[in-house]
N, C-alpha and C positions, 0 to 999 in steps of 0.2 A: 394395529400396527404398534409396536414398541420401539422406540428410540431407545438407544444404548444412554449411557453417558459420554461425553468427547473423552477421547484418547490419541494419544500420538499415531500419524501414521509413517511408518518406517519402513514400508515392504515395496517392492517396485510394481507389485498390481494393485496396491493400495493407491500408489500417486500416479499411474497411470488411471484408474478409475477416478479418482479426485480430478483430473485433467478433462476426462470425458465426462463425466456425469453432472459434475457440479462448477468447474470453473470454464468452461467451453461455453456454454447456455449462458452465462451471466457475464462475461468480459468480452468487447469488442476484439477482434482480431490483434490490432494496433496496440494493445493493453495487456497481451497474454504471452511470453515466452512458450515455446514448443514442451511437449510432455516429456519428450525422453531428457532435455534439458533441463525441466525439473526436477525429475528423479535423478539423474548426474548432483544435482546439488544437494538436494535430501541426503542423497547416499554417503556423499563428502561431507555432510556435515554443516555447510555455507546455510542451508534453510532447513527450517523447520514447519512441521506439519502439521497439523490437528484435525481430528473429523469427525462425524459422528456417523454411524451405522444404523439403520432403522430395519427392524426384522417383518417382514410380512410375508403369510402364507410361505412361511420355512426359508423364505430368499431373504438372504441379507445385502442391503444395499447401501452404499454410502450416498450420505443425502445433506452433509456441512461441511465444508471444510474451513481453515485457515492459514497461510501459510506466513514464515515468518523470517527474516534478514537479521542476525546478529552484528553489530560492527562493535567489537572489543574495546578498541582502542578509546572510539568514543562513548561506550557503553550506551548504545542506540540500538535500540532494536524496533527495525520498520515492518507494520504488519503489511505484505507484498497484496497479499488476497483473502479476501472473506467473501464466502457465498455460501448460499441457500438452492439447491437443488430447485429447478421450475416446480411446483406443484405441493411442496414442504416449508413456503415463506409464510412468515404471519404468525406462526405458533409458538413462539419463543424458541426453536431452535437454535437461533443466530446469539440472540444473547448471552444462551447457557455455554456455550461452544466460546463463543468472546470472553468471560468469565474465566472458562475452563483456561483457556491460553494463557489471558493475562495473569493469572494466578502463579500457573507454572513458569513462563520467562520470567517473572519477576522471584520468584523463589531458587531459580537456576542461575540468574545473570545480577539481579541486585543492579538493572539500568539506570541510568540518568532519566532516561525518558523511554516509552513507548507511544511509535507515532503513527498514524495511518494515512495514504493518501486519500482523498474525498472530493469528488466533485463540488466547484461551488454553485449550489442549486441556481442560482442568477444565470449561469452562462454554460450550464447542461441540462437539458431538455428529460421530461421522463419517457421513458420507452417501455415496451410491455417487456420487452427481452432484456435490458440492463436496470430495470427499475426505476424509482422515485429519488432523485436527490435530496428532494426536502424530507421526503423518511429517512433517507440513511443521515441525515446530518441529526435528525431528531434522535434517529436509534444512538450516535457515538455521542451524544450530549448527555443521553441516561448513561454510560459510561465515563462520566468525567470529562468529557472530551473537549480542548479548547485548541484553538487555531493559532499556530504559529505566525507573526504578522511577518510573512514572506511573498514574494509574486512567484509563486510556484508555480512548475509545470512539470508534468510526469515524462521523465528524458525517456527517448524513443529507445526502442527493443532492440539494441545493436546499430552499428556505424550505419549512417543516411536512414534510418527509422523514423516514422513519423513521432513526434513528441505530443502529449496531450495537455492543452492546453488549460490555466484557470483550474488546478485542482489547488487542495490545499492540505496541507501538514498538520494534520490534529494529535495533540498531544493527549492521552487516554489517563483516565485516574488522575487528572491536573491537580484537582483539590482546589488547595489556596493558593497555588503556585500563580504569580504573575508574568514569570518570564523563565525562558532557562539562560545560560552562561552560551554567551555567542561563539567561543572556541570550539567548542564540541559541536554545535551543530555546524558551522562554516566546516567544519575537518570533515564530517558526515554528508553534508551535500555534494561535498569536493569529491568525497571517495565513491559515492552514489552514483554521481554524474559519470567519472571515468568508468565502474562498473560496467553500467549500462550502453553507454555510448562509443567507450573505446579510446576516448580522449577528453580531455576538456577542452569544449568549445571557445572560440575569441568571439564571441556574438552578444550583443547587447540584452538579450534576454537573459543569458547567464550569468553575465557581469552586474543588472539588477538583481540576480535570486545573491548572490555570493555577496554582494556590497550591505544587502539588508541583513546580512548574518555578520558584518565584519565589527559589529560592536560588541561593548562589556557583554550587553544581552541582549536578546530578542523577544520582546514583549509576546505574550498569548493573549489572544482575544476570546470571547463566550462565544458559544454558538448561536447565541440570539442577537450577536452585533455583528453579524457579516460586514454591515456596510463600512465596517473601520477597518478592512483587511484591504490591502494591498494586492491586486488582482494580476497574474503571470499570465497575460495576453501576448501572440506571439505574430509578429511580422511573417510574410512569406517567406522571410532569409533568415527564419527563427524558427521554422517550423517543423525540423529535421534534424537528427542528429547529425554530427561532423562525418562526411563520409571516410571511410577507410584509407589508411595510409597507402597512397599510389592508386587509390580510385583516381577515375576521372573528374576533376574539378577541384580534389583536395589539394592543399596546401603541403 
């Protein structure tokens, strides 16, 4: 088996294979957008994808992938998904893929920050299907990761969809940085919530998150000091995105 160097994924066939073979086995349905929607966003340029193809017995198979969303006004790139296909984890494929994507995105965009959504290991259990959150934190630490001091949750994928509590926004290649400026972080969070959920919710979880980014700076916390992070836990009334306008129960 020979794995080629990571490369951009730009065709519909590649994106559908990425969704089917790499992302779907690695993420719960609540955290994953649909395959055709993923392709439309790549086709229109709002998402960028890289992957690794492995040659085995004359057959090429996509074995890893990473997807990023660029927010040009705030100069923030969000790593939406990073996954390795089952049976191919632990061989350095993920590290090589992320390094190649970070190099490409840094060169193309000169971002203020590249951030990734990462499960807080104290609040998410290890599973055979979705991996080990503690190992994932160690992986991002090797790429210079530090967590923004925010009570972050993953927005629902669409109006009324379930949110994922207790995630972290990890800044990659943070080096010696101790904080990010608050204004672009606050604007990025606002735009990301609206992009995912269709509107900006007026609930306590959203207010806590945005209030934590309302100052001049948002501190960065080392991934070896996660007890210093606020955690984005959600009450029953905060556990879903706001419903679509006009839906039952909407305001």
